[in-house]
N, C-alpha and C positions, 0 to 999 in steps of 0.2 A: 567038443565044447566050442571050438572055433566056428563050426558050421552053425551052431545055435546062435552065436553072437552075430554072425553075418546075416542070418535070417532075420534076427530082431532088428538090426540096423536097416535092413532092406525094407521091412514092413513099416518102420518108422518113417523112412524117407518117402515111401509111397503114400502114407497117410498125410504127411506134411504137404506133399504135392497136390493131393486131392483137396486138402483144405484150402490151399492157395487158389486152385482152380474154382472151387465153389465160391470163394470170396469174390473172385473176379466176376463170376456169373451173377452174383447177388447184387452187384453194384451197377446201377443203371447209368445211362448216358447223361442224365441230368446231374448226377453227382460230379462227373468230370467237368461238365459245363459250369457248374457252380464254382468249382475251384478256379476256373479261368476268370469268372466274374469277380471273385474275391481278391484275386491277385492284381487285377488291372482296371477295374471299373472306377472312373473318377468320382461317381456319386458316393461310393463307400469310402474312398479316400478323403472326400470332403467331410463326411461325418466323423471320421477318425480324427481329423485335424481339429474339429470343433471340440471333441472330447479332450484332446491334449491341451487345448486352450483353456478349458474349464479347470483342468488339473493344475495348470500353471497359476491361474487366478486364485485357486484354493491355497496354493503354497504362498502366494503373495500376501494373502490375508493373514496367514500365520506369521509372516515376517513383520507385520504391523505391530504384533504383540511383543516383539523383541526390543531391547533398549536401542534408542536412536542415538548414534554417535555422529557428531558433526565436527569438522575441522576446517580452519581457514588460516591463511597466511598472506602477508603483504609486505612489500618493501617499496617505500615511496619517498619522493623528494618534494618537500612542502614547506610552507611557512609555519610559524609556531606562535603567532601573536595570540594572547589569551586575555580573558576578562573574567572577573569573578562572577559566579552564578551557577545555577543548576542546569542540567540538560537531561533529555530523555533519549537514551541510546536506542538505535534501531539496528536490526540484523544487517550485517554487511557494511555498516558505517563505523569509522574509527575516529577517536578523538586525538587530534594532533596538537592541541593547545599546550602552550608552555607557560612559564611564569613571566611576570613583568621584570623590567630592569636587567635584561640579558645583554651581553656584549658579543659582538662578532657579526657574521653574515646573517641575513634575514631568512635564509633558506638552509635547511639541514635534512639529513636522511633519517627516516624512521623505519623501524622494523617491528612487526607485530605478528604474533601467531597465537592461536587459541584452539582449544578443543572442549566441546561440551557433551555431556551425556544426559539424556532425558529418558526416563523409564516410567511409563504409566503403570503403576503397580496395582491400581484398583479402578475399574471403570463400570462397576455395577452390572457386569455381564454383557456389556455392549459388544466386545470383541468375541466373546464366547458364542453369542448368537450369530454374529457376522460370519464366524468360522463355520458354524453349522449350515448357514445359508449357502456358503460357497461349496460345501461338501454336497448339499442337496442339489445344487446346480450341476455339479459333476455327474451325480447319479442320474439326473434328468437327461443330461446330454448322452449318457451311455444308453439309457432307455430309448431315446430317440434314434440312436444309431442302430440298436437291435431291432427296433420297429421298422426302420427303413430297410434293414437287411431282410426281414420277413416279407415286406412288400416287394422287394427286389426278387426274392425267391418266387413269389407268386407271379410277378411279371415274367420272369424267366420261364416258369412252368407254362404260363398261358401262351407265350410266343412259341415255345417248343410244341405245345399241343396244337397250335394253329398250323405249324409246319407238318405235323403228323396228319392232321385233318386234311390238308391239301394233298399230301402224298397219297393217302388212302383213297381220296376222291379221284386222283389221277390214275391210280392203279385200277380202281373200279371202272373208270371210263375206258381204260385200255382193254379191260375184259369185254366191255360193251362193244368196243371197236372190233375186237377179234370175233365176237359173235356175229356182228353185222357183216363183217367181211366173209365169214363162212356162209351166211345166208346169201350174200351177193354172188359169191362164187357158184353156189348151188343153183340159184335162180338163173344166172347167166347160162349155165350148162343146160338147164331144162328149157330155156328159151331157144337156144340154138338147136335143141333136139325137137323143137316144135311142141313140147309138152306144156310150156307156159308162154304167156304173151310177152311181147317186148315191154309192155307197160309195167309188168312185175319186175323186170330187170332194172328199169329206170327207177322204180320206187325203192328197190333194195339199195341201189347206188346212192340215191338221195339220202336215205337214212344213214348210210355209211359215211358219206361226206359231212353230214351234220355232226356225227360223233368225232370225226377227225378235227373239225373246227372247235368242238368243245375241248379236245385235247390241248390245242394251242392255248386256249384261254386258261385252262387249269395249270399248264406249265408256267405261264406268267404269274399266276397267283401263288404257286408254290415257290417260285424264285423270289417274289416279293416277301413272302413269309420268312424265307431263309435270310434275306438281307436284314430284316427286322431282328432276327435272332442273333446274327453276327454282330450287330451293334452292341449287344451286351457282352459278348465274348471277345471283343476286340479283334474280330475277323477270323478267329479260330474255327475251323470247320467242325461240324457235328456228324457223327456216324449214326444217323437216326433210323436207318432202315430196320435194325434189329429191334427197335421199340414198337414197330407196327403191330406184331401179334398181340403184345400186352395191351396196346391201345384198343384194339378191337375186342379183346376178351378179358375184361377186368376180373379179378378174383374176389370172392365173397369176403376174404379176410380184410379187404380194404374198408369194410363197413364197421369194423370193431374199433371205435375211437372214443376218446373222452367226450362226454356230452355236456361239459360245463367249461366256461371260460375261466382259466386260472387267474387268480388275483395277481400273480407274478408275471402276467403277460406284459411284454415290453411297452405296449401302448399305455396300459393302465399304470405301470411303474413310472413311466415318464410323467404322466399327469399328476400322480401322487407326489412325486419328488418336487415337481414344480409348485404344488400347493405348499409343501413343507418349506421350500425356499422362501416363498412370500411370507409365510408365517414367521420364520426366523428373522427375516428382514424387518418385519413389523416390530418384533420384540427388540431388535437391535436399535431401531430408530427411537423407540420409546425410552430405552436406556441411555441413548445419547443425550437426552435432555437433563440427565442427572450430573452431579459434579464429577470431576476427574482428578484423582490424586496421583501426583507424580513425584518420583525421586529424581533430583537434579544434581549434577556435579559439573565442575569446570576447572580448566587450568588455562592461564594466559601468560605469555611472555612478551615483554616489550623492551625495545632498545631505542635510544634517541641520541643524536649527535650533539647533545648539550651536556657539558661537564657539570660536576657538582659545584664548581666555583662560578657557574653562570656563563661560562665561555661557550660560544656556539661554533661548531665546526661543520663545514660543508663537504668533508671527505666521506666517501662512501663507507669505508671500513669503520669510521667512528660511529656510524649508526648502530653498530653492534656492541660498542664498548660500554656504554652506560645502560645497563639493563635491569629490569625488575621482573619478578614473577609473582602471580597471584593465583589463588585457588579458592574454590567454594564447594560446599556440600550442603544440601538442604532438601526439604520436602515442601512441595507446593500444591495448592488446590485451586482449580479453575472451574468456574461455573458460569455459563452463558444463560442467564435467567430468561432471556427472551425466547430461548429454544423450548421452554416449557409448553408454549402454545403451538409453535410451528411443528415441532417434532411429534406432538400429540396428533396433529392433523395428518402428518405423513404416515405415522404408525397406523392410524385408523383407516387410511386409504389402502395400505398394503394388507391390512387385516380383511377388508372387504374383498380385495382381489383374491386372497387365499380362500375365502368363503365361496367365491364364485367358482374357483378351480375345484373345490370339493364337490359342488353340485355338478360340474361338468364331468368329473370322474364317475359319479353315479349314473349320469346320463349315458356315457360311453359304455359303462359296464352293462347296463340294461339293454342297450342297442346291440352290443356284441353277443350277449346271451340269446337274445331273441333271434338274431341273424343265424347263429349257430344251430339253434333248434329248427329253424326253418330249412336250412341247408340239409341237415341230417334227415329231416322228414322227406325232402325231395330225393335225396340220395337213395333211399330204400326203394322208392318207386322207379327211379331212373335205372337202378341196377336191374330190376325186373324187366324194364323195357328193353335194355340192352340184350338180355338173354332171349327174350321173345322175338326181337327183331332178327337176332342171329339165327334162331330156328326158322323164322319165316324166310330168311334169305336162302338158307340151305334147301328148304322145301321148294322154293321158287326155282332154284337152279336145277333141282332134280326134275321138276315138272317140265322145265324148258327142254331138257335133254330128251324127254319122252316125246314132246310135241315136235321137236326138230326131226326125230326119226319118222314121225307120221308125215311131216312135210316132204321129207326125202322120198317117201313111198307114194306121194301124190294123194294122200288121204286128208290133206289140209291145205287151205289156200294161204297165200302170203300175208294178207291183211291180218288174219287171225294170229299167225305166228309173230308178226311184228307187235301186235297188241300184247302178246304174252312176253315178248322180249322187253317191252316197256315196263311191264309189271315187275320183271326181274330187276331191271335197272332201278325202279323206285324202291324195291325191297332193300337193295344194297345201299342206296342213299340214306334210307331211314335208319339202317343199322349204323352207318358211319355217323350220322347226326346224333343218334342216341348215345353212342360211345363218346363223342366229343363233348356233349352236354354233361355226361357223367364225370369226365375227368376235369372239366372246368369247375364243377361243383366241388370236386375233391381239392382243387387248388385253393378255392375260397375257404373251405373248411380247414385246410392245413394252416392258413394264415391266422385263423381265429384261435386254433388250439396250439399255435406256435410249434408245429411238428410236421416237417416235410419229409421225414425219413421214408415213409412208405412210397410216396410219390417219386422221390429221387432214386430209390432202389429198384423200383419197378420199371420205370420208363427210361 
């Protein structure tokens, strides 16, 4: 029984290890690079801060619907001469007038404190639509962040593909250098033996030196492509060599993708939420022209250094001795009738802006769908070109080996062999160009369908 348990645990551990290894193999280098971009790239952090700002604004709009509690207090040393008549109180101003025929100093201390509560209990939907507009703004900001993330994934993919493109061209040119070096060595030996002319040796050396020069140029281009990639990954190096085989030989499974742009695509979502925000703002502005019904309450405490017998004191503590308290509760209605016209115009303007955004949404949807159909049509033909150029490259290499054997045997002259070598070089370049164009189309398609999983897991 113990042996059976040990065997079962051993098999389980082996399968778990295999699963982990398979998971590592199925995850491409682009996945790791994207994790670096997500954690450190300032562009993404900027969009995230914009979303947080919109969320705070949304919460602030909710706060406007809560009761507004205000408090104020003062302790002053002032005169108290008074005169009969009415006055209009203003916020922040306090009445210090006293009665006539008082005795004592002309200055005394006053103490005043008050608290008021104001709650707009009915606003005809103004705050309700304002709250919806703020929520739509948050959703729009989130859509913009996700759309930027997709664009950044495409940018990362394109820069990585550019690096692979330069790497494969460099490797191809190195193979060309090796072939020309072989030809140069053979030609030099035949020339020394008197079987070939010195001109053939010079021609072979010339072709070899040109290929060496191309190598230096391609090294510079590859390094430039790497620098552009490291700008996104904050300087973290990429192990891109393992992606070269997949780059040159894409699988047919990469063509099985959705053929329609989803309405939940971040670009479309952002546009639609922006339209909703303008629509809700329009309704909120229209409601703002209607009356506002408020529940109001207040409490006030006042002390003055004037006694009940009319005696005035300028002692500070006497300013708290003679005090009174007042309170009020009521319901008020306010209506700025002039807003009936101005708010109507503002609401109309926002409504037209929302209508404009609705048309822009349809325009983007049509453009994205047409672009996706165009790209997928190209991909089918591009995949066929990659396979055919790969076959042509292999056939050219095989033919070159045969002709090289004939040259070694003296059955072929140098000029014809160099022409064949140029044909091999062209076949390799065409295959690399075809593969690069294929993957660039894949990156554009991935952005349109909002799915980079195949690209990130393959390369």
